KEKE-3310 file (N, C-alpha, C; in steps of 0.2 Angstrom, whole numbers, plus 5000, padded with zeros to 4 digits):
npx = (5820:5825:5816:5827:5829:5825:5833:5826:5828:5833:5828:5840:5838:5834:5840:5850:5858:5862:5871:5881:5886:5891:5899:5910:5914:5919:5930:5939:5940:5947:5958:5963:5979:5984:5984:5997:6005:6017:6030:6041:6059:6065:6071:6059:6052:6035:6021:6007:5990:5976:5960:5955:5950:5950:5955:5969:5978:5973:5976:5992:5996:5993:5999:6012:6013:6010:6019:6032:6036:6044:6037:6030:6023:6006:6012:6000:5994:6004:6005:6008:6001:5987:5975:5972:5971:5961:5952:5953:5955:5960:5970:5980:5982:5996:6006:6003:6004:6018:6023:6018:6025:6040:6039:6038:6047:6057:6053:6056:6069:6073:6069:6078:6091:6085:6087:6076:6064:6051:6035:6026:6011:6001:6008:6021:6018:6005:6002:6008:6004:5989:5984:5989:5985:5973:5968:5973:5964:5952:5954:5962:5972:5987:5991:6006:6009:6008:6018:6028:6027:6029:6043:6049:6047:6054:6066:6069:6065:6074:6084:6079:6074:6059:6045:6045:6033:6016:6001:5985:5970:5953:5939:5924:5914:5906:5901:5903:5917:5915:5907:5918:5929:5920:5919:5933:5935:5943:5947:5951:5944:5932:5924:5925:5917:5907:5907:5918:5927:5923:5927:5942:5940:5940:5953:5959:5954:5962:5973:5983:5987:5994:6005:6012:6014:6020:6028:6034:6031:6025:6010:5994:5978:5964:5949:5940:5928:5916:5923:5928:5942:5947:5947:5944:5937:5938:5952:5959:5959:5963:5976:5983:5983:5992:6002:6004:6005:6017:6028:6027)
npy = (5940:5955:5972:5986:5997:6013:6027:6037:6054:6069:6088:6098:6106:6122:6130:6122:6123:6137:6137:6129:6137:6148:6142:6138:6149:6156:6148:6148:6162:6163:6155:6162:6172:6184:6202:6209:6225:6236:6239:6257:6256:6266:6273:6282:6296:6296:6306:6308:6315:6326:6328:6327:6312:6306:6295:6293:6285:6272:6270:6273:6262:6249:6256:6253:6240:6234:6240:6239:6250:6260:6265:6280:6285:6297:6308:6306:6298:6295:6310:6322:6333:6332:6329:6340:6351:6349:6349:6363:6374:6388:6389:6380:6380:6385:6378:6365:6366:6369:6355:6347:6351:6348:6334:6332:6336:6331:6315:6320:6320:6308:6301:6305:6298:6283:6271:6263:6265:6279:6282:6294:6297:6310:6326:6337:6349:6352:6359:6372:6378:6374:6371:6379:6394:6392:6389:6402:6409:6406:6414:6406:6407:6418:6434:6437:6422:6418:6422:6418:6408:6401:6409:6397:6388:6391:6391:6376:6370:6374:6365:6354:6338:6338:6329:6316:6313:6316:6311:6318:6316:6317:6323:6329:6329:6332:6326:6310:6311:6313:6301:6292:6298:6293:6281:6276:6278:6288:6294:6309:6315:6316:6328:6335:6345:6347:6361:6364:6355:6359:6371:6368:6358:6369:6376:6363:6361:6369:6365:6354:6362:6373:6363:6361:6373:6380:6373:6362:6351:6334:6328:6319:6319:6308:6303:6299:6299:6290:6278:6263:6259:6248:6237:6222:6230:6242:6244:6236:6246:6260:6254:6253:6265:6270:6262:6266:6281:6282:6276:6285)
npz = (5381:5389:5391:5387:5402:5404:5410:5420:5418:5428:5430:5438:5453:5454:5465:5467:5456:5457:5468:5465:5456:5459:5471:5461:5455:5468:5469:5457:5458:5472:5467:5461:5456:5469:5465:5464:5470:5463:5467:5470:5462:5467:5482:5488:5497:5504:5510:5517:5517:5525:5533:5548:5551:5540:5534:5534:5542:5541:5529:5527:5535:5525:5514:5518:5522:5508:5502:5507:5515:5525:5541:5547:5562:5564:5577:5588:5598:5610:5613:5623:5626:5620:5624:5633:5625:5616:5628:5629:5618:5616:5626:5623:5609:5602:5610:5608:5592:5593:5598:5587:5576:5582:5582:5568:5562:5568:5562:5550:5548:5553:5543:5532:5537:5534:5525:5517:5508:5512:5523:5530:5539:5540:5534:5536:5531:5534:5546:5548:5536:5537:5549:5560:5555:5555:5566:5571:5566:5571:5585:5593:5593:5597:5586:5591:5594:5584:5572:5582:5580:5566:5563:5573:5563:5553:5557:5559:5548:5539:5531:5529:5519:5507:5504:5492:5487:5489:5494:5494:5503:5499:5508:5507:5513:5528:5538:5534:5541:5555:5555:5555:5564:5577:5574:5577:5590:5597:5613:5616:5605:5604:5607:5595:5582:5569:5564:5567:5559:5547:5544:5543:5530:5520:5520:5516:5504:5495:5496:5491:5479:5486:5491:5478:5470:5480:5486:5477:5477:5470:5467:5472:5472:5481:5480:5494:5500:5499:5495:5500:5504:5513:5511:5498:5483:5482:5488:5479:5470:5476:5479:5468:5462:5470:5467:5452:5453:5463:5455:5442)
capx = (5824:5819:5817:5831:5825:5829:5835:5823:5834:5828:5831:5843:5834:5837:5842:5857:5861:5864:5874:5886:5889:5894:5905:5915:5916:5922:5937:5941:5944:5953:5964:5968:5984:5981:5987:6004:6006:6024:6036:6047:6064:6073:6070:6055:6048:6028:6017:5999:5987:5969:5956:5953:5946:5949:5958:5977:5982:5976:5979:5999:5997:5992:6005:6019:6013:6010:6025:6036:6040:6046:6029:6031:6015:6005:6012:5994:5993:6008:6005:6007:5996:5985:5970:5969:5972:5953:5948:5954:5960:5963:5976:5984:5983:6001:6010:6003:6008:6026:6024:6019:6032:6047:6041:6037:6055:6061:6052:6061:6079:6074:6067:6082:6094:6082:6090:6071:6057:6046:6028:6024:6006:6001:6015:6023:6017:5998:6002:6008:5998:5981:5980:5991:5983:5964:5967:5975:5959:5946:5954:5965:5981:5988:5994:6014:6011:6008:6022:6033:6028:6032:6050:6052:6045:6059:6072:6068:6066:6079:6087:6075:6071:6053:6043:6044:6026:6010:5994:5980:5963:5948:5933:5919:5906:5910:5898:5908:5924:5912:5906:5924:5930:5916:5920:5939:5935:5949:5944:5950:5943:5924:5921:5925:5911:5905:5909:5927:5930:5919:5932:5946:5939:5940:5960:5963:5953:5968:5980:5986:5989:5999:6009:6014:6015:6025:6035:6036:6029:6022:6004:5989:5972:5961:5940:5938:5919:5914:5926:5932:5952:5952:5946:5939:5940:5943:5957:5964:5960:5966:5982:5984:5981:5997:6008:6005:6009:6026:6033:6029)
capy = (5946:5960:5978:5991:6003:6020:6029:6045:6062:6073:6091:6097:6111:6131:6130:6120:6125:6141:6138:6127:6142:6153:6139:6137:6156:6157:6144:6153:6168:6160:6151:6168:6176:6192:6207:6212:6231:6237:6245:6260:6254:6271:6278:6287:6297:6298:6306:6309:6321:6323:6332:6324:6306:6305:6287:6291:6281:6265:6270:6272:6253:6246:6257:6248:6232:6233:6241:6238:6256:6262:6269:6286:6285:6303:6308:6309:6292:6297:6317:6324:6341:6332:6329:6347:6354:6346:6355:6369:6376:6394:6387:6375:6377:6387:6372:6357:6365:6367:6349:6343:6353:6346:6329:6331:6337:6322:6312:6321:6318:6299:6298:6305:6290:6276:6267:6261:6271:6279:6284:6299:6298:6317:6329:6342:6355:6355:6363:6380:6380:6375:6373:6386:6398:6391:6391:6411:6414:6408:6415:6401:6409:6427:6436:6435:6415:6414:6425:6414:6398:6404:6410:6393:6382:6391:6391:6371:6367:6375:6360:6347:6336:6339:6322:6315:6313:6317:6309:6319:6313:6322:6320:6334:6326:6333:6319:6306:6312:6313:6295:6290:6299:6291:6273:6273:6281:6292:6299:6317:6317:6315:6334:6338:6347:6347:6367:6363:6351:6362:6375:6364:6358:6376:6374:6359:6360:6372:6361:6351:6368:6376:6360:6360:6379:6384:6369:6359:6342:6330:6328:6314:6319:6305:6305:6293:6301:6283:6274:6259:6257:6243:6229:6223:6232:6247:6241:6237:6253:6261:6252:6253:6273:6273:6261:6270:6288:6281:6275:6288)
capz = (5379:5392:5386:5393:5404:5402:5416:5422:5419:5433:5432:5444:5458:5454:5469:5467:5453:5459:5475:5463:5452:5468:5472:5459:5455:5473:5468:5454:5463:5477:5464:5454:5460:5471:5463:5472:5469:5459:5472:5467:5461:5470:5488:5489:5504:5503:5513:5518:5518:5524:5537:5554:5552:5532:5535:5532:5545:5538:5521:5528:5535:5520:5510:5522:5520:5503:5498:5510:5516:5535:5543:5551:5561:5566:5585:5592:5602:5615:5614:5631:5626:5614:5627:5636:5617:5616:5633:5629:5612:5618:5629:5622:5602:5602:5614:5603:5587:5592:5599:5582:5573:5584:5582:5562:5562:5568:5556:5542:5550:5554:5535:5529:5538:5533:5517:5512:5507:5520:5523:5533:5541:5540:5532:5541:5529:5535:5552:5545:5530:5538:5559:5564:5551:5555:5575:5571:5565:5577:5590:5599:5594:5593:5582:5592:5593:5574:5573:5583:5578:5560:5567:5574:5558:5546:5559:5561:5543:5534:5528:5528:5513:5506:5503:5484:5484:5493:5492:5498:5503:5500:5511:5507:5516:5536:5541:5534:5543:5561:5558:5556:5571:5581:5574:5577:5596:5601:5620:5615:5598:5606:5608:5588:5580:5564:5561:5565:5554:5540:5543:5540:5524:5517:5519:5514:5498:5492:5502:5486:5474:5489:5491:5471:5471:5486:5489:5473:5478:5468:5471:5470:5476:5479:5485:5500:5503:5498:5493:5506:5502:5515:5507:5490:5476:5486:5491:5474:5467:5480:5479:5458:5460:5472:5462:5446:5457:5462:5447:5438)
cpx = (5821:5821:5823:5829:5829:5829:5832:5829:5829:5832:5835:5841:5840:5844:5853:5861:5867:5871:5882:5892:5893:5900:5912:5916:5919:5930:5941:5944:5947:5961:5967:5974:5983:5986:5993:6005:6014:6025:6041:6054:6067:6067:6064:6051:6042:6026:6010:5996:5981:5965:5959:5949:5944:5952:5965:5979:5980:5979:5989:6001:5997:5997:6012:6018:6013:6016:6032:6040:6041:6039:6032:6024:6013:6006:6005:5993:5996:6007:6004:6000:5991:5977:5966:5970:5964:5949:5945:5960:5962:5970:5982:5987:5992:6006:6008:6005:6016:6028:6024:6024:6038:6047:6042:6047:6060:6057:6056:6068:6080:6073:6073:6088:6092:6084:6082:6067:6052:6040:6028:6017:6003:6008:6016:6021:6009:5997:6003:6003:5991:5979:5984:5988:5975:5964:5968:5967:5953:5947:5960:5972:5982:5993:6004:6014:6012:6015:6029:6034:6031:6040:6052:6051:6052:6064:6075:6068:6070:6081:6085:6073:6062:6052:6044:6038:6021:6003:5988:5974:5959:5940:5928:5914:5909:5906:5900:5915:5921:5911:5912:5927:5927:5918:5927:5939:5940:5945:5944:5947:5933:5921:5921:5917:5913:5909:5916:5930:5927:5923:5938:5949:5940:5948:5963:5959:5957:5975:5984:5990:5997:6005:6013:6016:6022:6030:6037:6035:6025:6015:5999:5984:5968:5955:5940:5933:5918:5918:5932:5937:5952:5951:5943:5941:5943:5949:5961:5963:5965:5976:5986:5988:5989:6003:6011:6007:6015:6030:6031:6033)
cpy = (5953:5966:5981:5996:6006:6024:6038:6053:6066:6079:6095:6105:6118:6130:6130:6124:6132:6144:6133:6131:6145:6149:6139:6145:6160:6154:6146:6161:6165:6157:6157:6170:6182:6197:6209:6219:6233:6242:6250:6257:6260:6271:6283:6288:6299:6301:6308:6314:6323:6328:6326:6317:6304:6298:6289:6287:6274:6264:6269:6264:6250:6248:6254:6245:6229:6233:6241:6245:6255:6266:6273:6287:6295:6304:6311:6305:6296:6307:6318:6329:6340:6333:6337:6352:6355:6350:6361:6374:6382:6394:6384:6374:6380:6382:6367:6358:6364:6360:6344:6345:6348:6338:6327:6333:6331:6317:6312:6317:6310:6297:6298:6302:6284:6276:6265:6265:6271:6282:6287:6299:6306:6323:6334:6350:6358:6357:6371:6383:6381:6375:6378:6393:6398:6394:6399:6413:6413:6409:6412:6402:6415:6427:6435:6428:6415:6415:6420:6408:6399:6403:6402:6385:6385:6389:6382:6366:6368:6370:6352:6346:6338:6331:6322:6316:6314:6317:6312:6315:6318:6320:6325:6335:6326:6326:6312:6306:6309:6306:6291:6289:6297:6282:6273:6275:6282:6296:6306:6317:6316:6323:6337:6340:6348:6354:6367:6361:6355:6367:6371:6362:6364:6376:6367:6358:6365:6369:6359:6358:6372:6371:6359:6365:6382:6378:6364:6352:6341:6327:6323:6316:6313:6305:6300:6295:6293:6277:6270:6255:6251:6237:6227:6226:6239:6247:6241:6243:6257:6261:6252:6259:6273:6271:6264:6278:6288:6279:6279:6294)
cpz = (5384:5388:5391:5395:5405:5409:5416:5421:5422:5432:5439:5446:5457:5457:5470:5464:5454:5464:5470:5459:5457:5469:5468:5454:5462:5470:5463:5456:5467:5472:5460:5460:5463:5467:5469:5465:5468:5464:5470:5467:5465:5477:5488:5497:5499:5509:5513:5522:5521:5531:5542:5552:5544:5530:5534:5538:5543:5532:5523:5533:5530:5515:5513:5518:5515:5498:5500:5514:5524:5536:5548:5555:5564:5574:5587:5596:5609:5615:5621:5632:5621:5617:5632:5631:5617:5618:5630:5625:5614:5620:5628:5614:5601:5603:5607:5597:5587:5594:5593:5577:5577:5580:5574:5558:5561:5564:5551:5544:5550:5546:5531:5528:5537:5526:5513:5511:5514:5519:5528:5535:5543:5539:5535:5537:5533:5542:5551:5542:5534:5545:5560:5561:5553:5565:5578:5569:5568:5584:5594:5597:5592:5592:5585:5591:5587:5572:5573:5580:5570:5560:5568:5567:5553:5549:5558:5555:5536:5528:5525:5521:5511:5503:5496:5484:5491:5490:5497:5497:5503:5502:5511:5512:5523:5539:5542:5540:5551:5561:5558:5562:5576:5581:5577:5586:5600:5608:5619:5609:5601:5606:5600:5588:5571:5562:5561:5560:5546:5537:5538:5533:5519:5514:5516:5506:5493:5494:5494:5481:5477:5488:5483:5470:5474:5488:5484:5472:5474:5471:5469:5474:5475:5484:5488:5503:5505:5498:5501:5504:5507:5514:5501:5484:5478:5487:5485:5470:5469:5478:5470:5459:5462:5469:5456:5447:5458:5458:5444:5436)
residu = (UNK:UNK:UNK:UNK:UNK:UNK:UNK:UNK:UNK:UNK:UNK:UNK:UNK:UNK:UNK:UNK:UNK:UNK:UNK:UNK:UNK:UNK:UNK:UNK:UNK:UNK:UNK:UNK:UNK:UNK:UNK:UNK:UNK:UNK:UNK:UNK:UNK:UNK:UNK:UNK:UNK:UNK:UNK:UNK:UNK:UNK:UNK:UNK:UNK:UNK:UNK:UNK:UNK:UNK:UNK:UNK:UNK:UNK:UNK:UNK:UNK:UNK:UNK:UNK:UNK:UNK:UNK:UNK:UNK:UNK:UNK:UNK:UNK:UNK:UNK:UNK:UNK:UNK:UNK:UNK:UNK:UNK:UNK:UNK:UNK:UNK:UNK:UNK:UNK:UNK:UNK:UNK:UNK:UNK:UNK:UNK:UNK:UNK:UNK:UNK:UNK:UNK:UNK:UNK:UNK:UNK:UNK:UNK:UNK:UNK:UNK:UNK:UNK:UNK:UNK:UNK:UNK:UNK:UNK:UNK:UNK:UNK:UNK:UNK:UNK:UNK:UNK:UNK:UNK:UNK:UNK:UNK:UNK:UNK:UNK:UNK:UNK:UNK:UNK:UNK:UNK:UNK:UNK:UNK:UNK:UNK:UNK:UNK:UNK:UNK:UNK:UNK:UNK:UNK:UNK:UNK:UNK:UNK:UNK:UNK:UNK:UNK:UNK:UNK:UNK:UNK:UNK:UNK:UNK:UNK:UNK:UNK:UNK:UNK:UNK:UNK:UNK:UNK:UNK:UNK:UNK:UNK:UNK:UNK:UNK:UNK:UNK:UNK:UNK:UNK:UNK:UNK:UNK:UNK:UNK:UNK:UNK:UNK:UNK:UNK:UNK:UNK:UNK:UNK:UNK:UNK:UNK:UNK:UNK:UNK:UNK:UNK:UNK:UNK:UNK:UNK:UNK:UNK:UNK:UNK:UNK:UNK:UNK:UNK:UNK:UNK:UNK:UNK:UNK:UNK:UNK:UNK:UNK:UNK:UNK:UNK:UNK:UNK:UNK:UNK:UNK:UNK:UNK:UNK:UNK:UNK:UNK:UNK)
# end
């Protein structure tokens, strides 16, 4: 009678064990259903505000795709005065502000007629409350031009509906803004200096209070200095916050 041969046990190598665990974790994550943001039941007019390079355009597209909102982009790509403005701000600041005013008023009129919820990339109110005042303070708009701009603003916005809600992006670190501006590579923005952005940041620091106090608009302030909202946990965190804000 032959003796039963015992099978020798060989431990699994540590590297293989780690790889198996990683594969198992990835499989579980992939099989887990993706969280779907809760869209509001009623029509919402949402707008985004923030300094140049804060990430508004990226966020607007994400919200539009995730919640099914109609997207109204900031009118910069086909703007007929923007390139000239960055070359000679003193000559073109007033002209550019009027151009933006006309385009954003058009957006508001369209948004009023659209049946579905809408998101606007940059608010109508950043121009009079931030850019016009700032450019005047820098000497790029005369007293008369500023007064005339405000007259146009008052006359063209009398019957417009305010956004229901505004998300204000906060990026206190100017270097973060410069890095993002450089990365997106818009030709006309190459000459933007840190001092110019720092001055705008001062106005943006109080803008949420202006929206709430002067215009009666519900505001969510979101710090996107270090948070990458484009993917992963940063994206989930941002969309969850937006969903809660929209449904509040």
